[in-house]
Backbone as CSV, one residue per row, in Angstrom:
resi,resn,N_x,N_y,N_z,CA_x,CA_y,CA_z,C_x,C_y,C_z
1,MET,-2.355,-11.919,-64.712,-3.189,-11.862,-63.740,-3.343,-10.458,-63.281
2,THR,-4.305,-9.785,-63.379,-4.659,-8.110,-63.128,-5.434,-8.357,-62.140
3,ARG,-5.601,-7.390,-61.071,-6.721,-7.185,-60.204,-7.681,-6.327,-60.609
4,THR,-8.702,-6.555,-60.360,-10.145,-5.574,-60.526,-10.059,-4.837,-59.408
5,ARG,-10.714,-3.508,-59.929,-10.730,-2.357,-58.677,-11.428,-2.968,-57.471
6,THR,-12.416,-3.837,-57.245,-13.048,-4.356,-56.292,-11.727,-5.076,-55.227
7,GLN,-11.198,-6.172,-55.878,-10.230,-6.561,-55.324,-9.095,-5.661,-54.359
8,PHE,-8.604,-4.889,-55.192,-7.711,-3.814,-54.972,-8.174,-3.105,-53.954
9,GLY,-9.434,-2.844,-53.948,-10.257,-1.791,-52.838,-10.419,-2.516,-51.294
10,LEU,-10.835,-3.976,-51.358,-11.193,-4.921,-50.651,-9.660,-5.267,-49.867
11,THR,-8.532,-5.126,-50.652,-7.087,-5.838,-50.092,-6.531,-3.942,-49.183
12,THR,-6.848,-3.215,-49.777,-6.611,-1.688,-49.235,-7.414,-1.521,-47.935
13,LEU,-8.541,-1.903,-48.061,-9.753,-1.884,-46.806,-9.394,-2.860,-45.387
14,ALA,-8.826,-3.842,-46.087,-8.358,-4.673,-44.912,-7.016,-4.438,-44.094
15,ILE,-6.420,-4.247,-45.037,-4.658,-3.543,-44.410,-5.042,-2.316,-43.737
16,GLY,-5.862,-1.312,-44.095,-6.139,-0.484,-43.229,-6.753,-0.746,-42.093
17,THR,-7.852,-1.552,-41.944,-8.595,-1.882,-40.844,-7.654,-2.486,-39.561
18,LEU,-6.699,-3.294,-40.213,-5.540,-4.185,-39.272,-4.553,-3.156,-38.896
19,LEU,-4.528,-2.000,-39.340,-3.610,-0.990,-39.078,-4.060,-0.223,-38.032
20,PHE,-5.515,0.195,-38.222,-6.058,0.907,-37.560,-6.192,0.041,-36.230
21,CYS,-6.647,-1.385,-36.191,-6.944,-2.033,-34.937,-5.730,-2.171,-34.234
22,LEU,-4.186,-2.689,-34.821,-2.936,-2.138,-33.986,-2.746,-1.231,-33.469
23,GLY,-2.984,-0.064,-34.181,-2.741,1.507,-33.403,-3.619,1.681,-32.105
24,ALA,-4.825,1.171,-32.451,-5.752,1.118,-31.113,-5.512,0.106,-30.111
25,TYR,-4.861,-0.877,-30.434,-4.146,-1.897,-29.638,-2.989,-1.036,-28.568
26,PHE,-2.185,-0.582,-29.427,-1.275,0.118,-28.559,-1.392,1.231,-28.070
27,THR,-2.498,2.112,-28.347,-2.630,3.239,-27.707,-3.270,2.823,-26.539
28,PHE,-4.115,1.789,-26.444,-4.910,1.198,-25.146,-3.816,0.727,-24.186
29,ALA,-2.672,-0.086,-24.698,-1.641,-0.459,-23.922,-1.081,0.352,-23.295
30,ALA,-0.609,1.607,-24.318,0.278,2.707,-23.229,-0.618,3.556,-22.632
31,VAL,-1.983,3.648,-22.441,-2.848,4.363,-21.523,-3.121,3.242,-20.122
32,GLN,-3.698,2.150,-20.469,-4.110,1.265,-19.558,-3.478,-0.099,-19.125
33,GLY,-2.313,-0.234,-19.917,-1.905,-1.274,-19.662,-1.065,-1.276,-18.328
34,ASP,-0.113,-2.500,-17.938,0.746,-2.695,-16.822,1.607,-1.605,-16.674
35,PHE,2.344,-1.034,-17.742,3.336,-0.018,-18.106,2.858,1.398,-18.425
36,GLY,1.248,1.528,-18.659,0.859,2.729,-18.937,0.768,3.420,-18.194
37,ILE,0.196,4.940,-18.702,0.057,6.413,-17.872,-0.462,5.993,-16.844
38,PHE,-1.855,5.607,-16.678,-2.524,5.125,-15.531,-1.737,4.485,-14.616
39,ARG,-0.948,3.430,-14.946,-0.047,2.451,-13.609,1.009,3.529,-13.005
40,ARG,1.693,4.395,-14.129,2.641,5.058,-13.763,2.210,6.326,-12.720
41,VAL,1.109,6.983,-12.977,0.550,7.879,-11.700,0.160,7.080,-10.490
42,GLN,-0.291,5.597,-10.528,-0.725,5.170,-9.491,0.807,4.779,-8.568
43,ILE,1.639,4.785,-9.440,3.079,4.030,-8.668,3.618,5.500,-8.260
44,GLU,3.603,6.383,-9.046,4.191,7.601,-8.256,3.365,8.082,-6.784
45,ALA,1.996,8.026,-6.835,1.205,8.138,-5.601,1.527,7.388,-4.820
46,GLU,1.814,6.125,-4.798,2.368,4.918,-3.961,3.816,5.037,-3.564
47,ILE,4.502,5.844,-3.962,5.570,6.147,-3.904,5.767,7.284,-2.835
48,THR,4.846,8.084,-3.108,4.807,9.764,-2.053,4.417,9.065,-0.867
49,THR,3.378,8.167,-0.639,2.767,7.818,0.250,3.494,7.014,1.249
50,LEU,4.659,6.101,0.374,5.564,5.431,1.261,6.748,6.012,1.692
51,GLN,7.031,7.212,1.037,8.399,8.107,1.327,7.571,8.685,2.889
52,ASP,6.445,9.227,2.811,6.112,9.825,3.839,5.737,8.682,5.131
53,GLU,5.645,7.434,5.054,5.445,6.598,5.967,7.122,6.227,6.250
54,LEU,7.698,6.242,5.566,9.309,6.158,5.564,10.039,7.090,6.985
55,THR,9.600,8.195,6.579,10.018,9.465,7.101,9.295,9.410,8.492
56,ALA,8.020,9.021,8.613,7.414,8.992,9.896,8.405,7.723,10.916
57,ILE,8.472,6.841,10.027,9.011,5.383,11.017,10.500,6.101,11.263
58,GLN,11.175,6.641,10.712,12.687,7.090,10.899,12.514,7.822,12.138
59,ALA,11.439,8.854,12.147,11.494,9.699,13.223,11.096,8.953,14.643
60,GLU,10.233,7.823,14.204,9.746,7.125,15.862,11.205,6.003,16.028
61,VAL,12.027,5.869,15.157,13.080,4.999,15.251,14.144,5.823,16.200
62,ALA,14.137,6.977,15.722,15.143,7.840,16.053,14.999,8.276,17.876
63,GLU,13.564,8.616,18.007,13.104,8.674,19.029,12.962,7.780,20.356
64,LEU,13.197,6.234,19.929,13.219,5.193,20.617,14.956,5.069,20.603
65,ARG,15.658,5.396,19.803,16.951,5.101,20.301,17.508,5.912,21.114
66,ASN,16.913,7.402,21.044,17.284,8.639,22.103,16.768,7.871,23.594
67,LYS,15.707,7.377,23.750,15.180,6.946,24.901,16.047,5.594,25.505
68,THR,16.385,4.890,24.288,17.276,3.744,24.752,18.624,4.155,25.206
69,ARG,19.179,5.340,24.775,20.430,5.685,25.176,20.064,6.242,26.520
70,ARG,19.260,7.136,26.757,19.166,7.689,28.020,18.617,6.832,29.457
71,MET,18.143,5.395,28.925,17.866,4.486,29.695,19.275,3.437,29.982
72,SER,20.163,3.623,29.200,21.357,2.659,29.047,21.879,2.701,30.660
73,ASP,23.174,1.727,30.732,24.066,1.689,31.985,24.845,3.194,31.943
74,SER,25.441,3.256,30.981,26.444,4.393,30.971,25.502,5.954,31.390
75,TYR,24.453,5.906,30.835,23.703,7.292,30.627,22.291,7.050,31.426
76,LEU,22.088,7.340,32.480,20.866,7.033,33.054,20.139,8.456,33.081
77,ASP,18.997,8.526,32.613,17.993,10.043,33.019,16.907,9.508,33.837
78,LEU,17.041,9.990,35.278,16.228,9.525,36.249,14.772,10.168,36.069
79,GLU,14.574,11.198,35.036,13.449,11.770,35.098,12.305,10.891,33.861
80,LEU,13.528,10.149,33.126,12.841,9.347,31.802,12.546,8.051,32.890
81,LEU,13.124,7.626,33.651,13.195,6.226,34.569,11.836,6.709,35.300
82,ASP,11.793,7.279,35.890,10.562,7.996,36.950,9.521,7.923,35.777
83,GLN,9.347,8.553,35.011,8.468,8.586,33.666,7.836,6.997,33.429
84,GLN,8.802,6.269,32.748,8.671,5.235,32.263,7.821,4.340,33.815
85,ALA,8.490,4.515,34.855,7.871,3.500,36.074,6.272,3.958,36.375
86,ARG,6.205,5.349,36.004,4.696,5.688,36.360,3.650,5.138,35.085
87,ASP,4.145,5.296,33.798,3.332,4.764,32.650,3.467,3.621,32.670
88,ILE,4.255,2.861,32.734,4.039,1.239,32.261,3.978,0.342,33.580
89,LEU,4.403,1.107,34.590,4.252,-0.273,35.892,3.189,0.337,36.613
90,GLY,2.818,1.572,36.323,1.599,2.208,37.278,1.763,2.569,38.600
91,LEU,3.468,2.814,38.872,3.973,3.570,40.177,3.537,4.708,40.515
92,MET,3.678,4.832,41.813,3.423,6.294,42.309,3.877,6.807,43.584
93,ARG,4.283,8.107,44.092,4.891,7.957,45.388,3.820,8.109,46.119
94,ALA,4.300,7.766,47.683,3.155,7.800,48.886,2.430,9.120,49.047
95,ASP,3.083,9.974,48.474,2.474,11.576,49.023,1.699,12.086,47.724
96,GLU,1.392,11.450,46.789,0.988,11.738,45.458,-0.758,11.515,45.487
97,ILE,-1.559,11.805,44.834,-2.950,11.610,44.595,-3.129,11.602,43.047
98,ILE,-3.865,10.671,42.546,-3.914,10.207,41.326,-5.567,10.703,41.092
99,ILE,-5.861,11.464,39.961,-7.459,11.843,39.729,-7.550,11.301,38.167
100,ARG,-8.583,10.298,37.984,-8.749,9.919,36.777,-9.975,10.197,36.308
């Protein structure tokens, strides 16, 4: 049983088309897929944003820890206490005038 040129050409064409489609699929998946190049760039940008947010939150936590220590029983900062009473409670001295 011998193959004719037409059968051999169609088989080669079918295999070539199949290989091309597989290559195109894997290339698309490498660029656009869940683990592709575009997703990696997006994740790296998100990491940068979250690291900046973490730095800001850590600075805020450090500031609040400092204020908490300054308002504790063992160490009382009278200026901070006065400032907090004015800001939060709306207190003022009898000889002060408030302009809004």
